[in-house]
LUMKOL-662237 format. One record per residue (C-alpha): x, y, z; residue in one letter. Coordinates in steps of 0.1 Angstrom, whole numbers, plus 5000, padded with zeros to 4 digits. Example, Ala and Ser with C-alpha at 12.3 -4.5 7.8 and 13.67 -1.06 7.14 Angstrom:
! LUMKOL-662237
512349555078A
513749895071S
! end
This chain:
! LUMKOL-662237
516446824905X
516247044939X
512447134940X
513647524940X
515847464909X
512847314893X
510747634907X
513247844891X
512247654854X
508947694859X
509148064865X
511148104837X
508647914816X
506048134826X
508048434814X
509648264786X
513148374793X
516448264801X
517648614809X
517248794839X
513748824857X
513149134876X
510649114906X
507949374892X
508649564859X
505849824847X
504249784814X
503650064789X
501149884766X
498650164762X
498350514755X
501250624777X
503350774750X
500450964731X
499351134763X
503051214772X
503551354743X
500051554745X
501451664778X
504651824766X
502951964740X
500452164763X
503452294784X
501352174815X
503851954829X
503952044865X
501052054894X
498452194870X
496952014840X
494251844825X
495551504831X
495451564871X
491951634868X
491151354846X
493251084867X
491651214900X
488151144884X
489250824870X
490750704901X
487550824923X
485250624898X
487350284896X
487350284936X
484050374943X
485250664962X
483551034961X
486951214956X
490551154949X
493251374955X
496351304930X
499751334953X
503551304942X
503850954957X
502150744982X
504150845014X
503051185009X
499451105008X
500250905038X
501351215056X
498651435050X
496151165056X
497751145092X
497351545095X
494051525087X
493051245113X
494751445140X
497751295142X
500351545160X
503451575180X
503651335213X
500651135201X
500650765189X
499250555160X
498350205159X
499849995129X
501649665119X
505249615122X
505449375090X
505149645065X
507149895041X
509250165055X
506650435043X
504150335069X
506050415099X
507850715081X
504650875074X
503750885112X
507451015123X
506551275103X
503751405122X
506051395153X
503851095167X
505250755174X
503650395164X
502450085184X
503249795166X
500549535170X
500549165152X
499249075121X
497248765111X
498948495094X
496148455065X
495948865055X
499548935061X
498149265078X
496949405113X
494949165133X
491549295147X
492249055176X
495449215184X
494249525178X
491049465204X
493049285228X
495749555231X
492949825236X
491149625262X
494449595281X
495549985275X
493550205265X
491250445288X
488650645269X
488251005279X
484851135276X
485551465286X
487851505257X
486451235240X
489951075233X
491750715238X
494750735264X
497450475262X
498050375301X
501350285295X
502650625281X
499650855289X
499750955254X
496951015232X
496250715205X
495050935175X
494650705146X
495350345132X
496950255100X
496349925088X
498149785056X
496849585028X
500249385023X
501149264988X
497549354978X
495949135002X
493049275022X
492949295058X
490349285080X
489349615073X
486049605086X
486249505122X
489149685121X
487250005116X
484349895141X
486549825170X
488250175164X
485350375163X
484050245197X
487550405208X
487150725190X
490350625166X
490450755133X
491350495111X
493350575076X
493950235052X
497250225039X
496250075003X
499750164984X
499749784972X
496249704967X
494649904939X
492149654922X
491949474955X
488249414969X
487049355005X
483449195010X
482649354976X
484349674985X
487349834971X
490349854993X
490650205008X
486950285009X
486650165042X
488050385061X
487850805063X
490550785042X
492750565018X
495850605003X
497450444971X
501150424956X
501550444918X
505450364922X
507050244894X
506749874908X
503149874916X
500549744894X
499950014875X
502450294880X
502750674868X
506450654878X
506050834909X
502350924923X
499850834947X
496450904959X
494251004992X
490450864985X
487650955003X
484151015009X
484151325027X
484151655004X
485451855037X
488751625040X
489151595003X
489251975002X
491452045024X
493851745010X
494051924977X
494652274993X
497652125019X
499051974989X
499352244969X
501452474995X
497952615010X
497852894983X
495153104986X
493953144947X
494753494935X
495853564901X
499153724909X
499653734946X
501453434964X
499553424999X
499553145022X
497453075051X
498552765069X
501752545065X
501552325030X
503352095011X
504552104973X
502951724973X
500851764943X
501351474913X
502751674879X
500751664850X
503151474833X
503051174857X
499351224853X
499351124820X
501050814825X
498950714853X
495750794830X
496850574804X
497950324828X
494350304847X
492550244813X
494849884810X
494149794849X
491449494840X
493849304816X
496549364840X
494649224868X
493748934848X
497248864838X
498348894875X
495348624890X
496448404861X
499848434872X
499048364908X
496948054899X
499547894877X
502047944909X
499247724930X
498547494905X
502347404906X
502747444944X
499647194946X
502146944926X
505347014943X
505147074978X
505747444978X
503047674997X
501948044982X
500448294999X
496848324990X
493848594989X
492148565022X
488548485027X
486148725014X
488648904993X
489548964960X
493349034958X
495149194930X
498148954938X
500549284932X
503549024947X
503448634948X
505048524977X
506248174988X
505848045023X
509047845037X
509547645066X
512247855084X
514648145081X
517347915070X
515547775040X
514348125031X
518048225030X
518947935008X
516148014983X
517348404984X
520448304975X
519748014948X
516948204932X
519148554926X
522448364917X
520048244892X
519048564876X
515548514889X
514948814915X
513448734947X
513148934980X
512448855015X
509649035032X
510249355048X
512649335083X
509849425109X
509549795118X
509849715158X
513749575153X
514549895134X
516850135153X
514250425146X
511450215163X
513149955188X
511850105217X
508050165204X
505449955222X
504549615207X
502449325214X
505249095208X
504049035172X
504748645171X
503148605137X
504848905125X
507848735134X
506848405122X
506148555087X
509248755083X
511248435086X
509548255057X
508248475031X
509848555001X
508348744971X
508848614934X
508448744900X
504948884895X
505149114864X
501849144843X
502348924811X
500648894777X
498449184765X
499649424734X
503149394744X
503049054725X
502049174693X
! end
């Protein structure tokens, strides 16, 4: 039997079904319906309500940050975090080409341009070595204005936006340290990494701000939703203000003193989020168990899977297999999807997309290597209350 046909059978044995197996589907096994009914009965279903306040407090506590600001989705969170970090029109932001489109889109919303630097093969995230090499070659620090200029474009490099791919932490401590030398703000795209830790600290807490997604396909979900977390009270208050249309508090008047956004998480989504976060420990235990099952299987069947990096504890949001080349990747994608087992390739590199093909890169050799080989496989939580 072909080794990939055997893997399909193994995946089916994990999920105990002959039906279609999605890549990652949500589990609503806790207080979701109870809290939704409570929210509806209260009539506070929009951006004001007790569940919004509750999930912000719970999220801050869970991640170990001082403040959490609930937003409508992770992309909105990235947009605001970029603005609060000084990213503006005709500046540049360093990021990685191997990421979901939201990372690059958020930079573009600010009128800035991304610089795509390579990733590390073991973390799938931005490489500190690539970052340091680029800055040493192209960065010029302006002591008078306290800013870093790209010698090639003559534009200011305002921020760096690394991403914790599939929940696997990048070497964020080294990235922050390097950027501090150049006065470059760091924002963590932690959209996929709720429940992931690096050197004992939750992702999103290493930089000035971290941004999470609670989209329907994430480890926990509020349908749509996301968070900005920070330890900076001023940033937190400003983030909350801007995402609530920058409305000056008043009993009846509508006054706004700056450009704002209608980005607050609705209370009805927050009700879901509160219930989901209550179950996260069980979800994470299940996902790590599934990952271990894949590793054990791979060790006996000559199949390589992506494992958490050194000094990290990953949430294993999406498990991934590493294939030998692009042809094998494409064969595997066809075989699995034709068999009713959903698999997806890693994203097309941002630097290859029409919108970003003229952006500066460093060659991104590792990212290209990974793009040709990485395929995500089913990773939904199993077990728990849903089996009772």
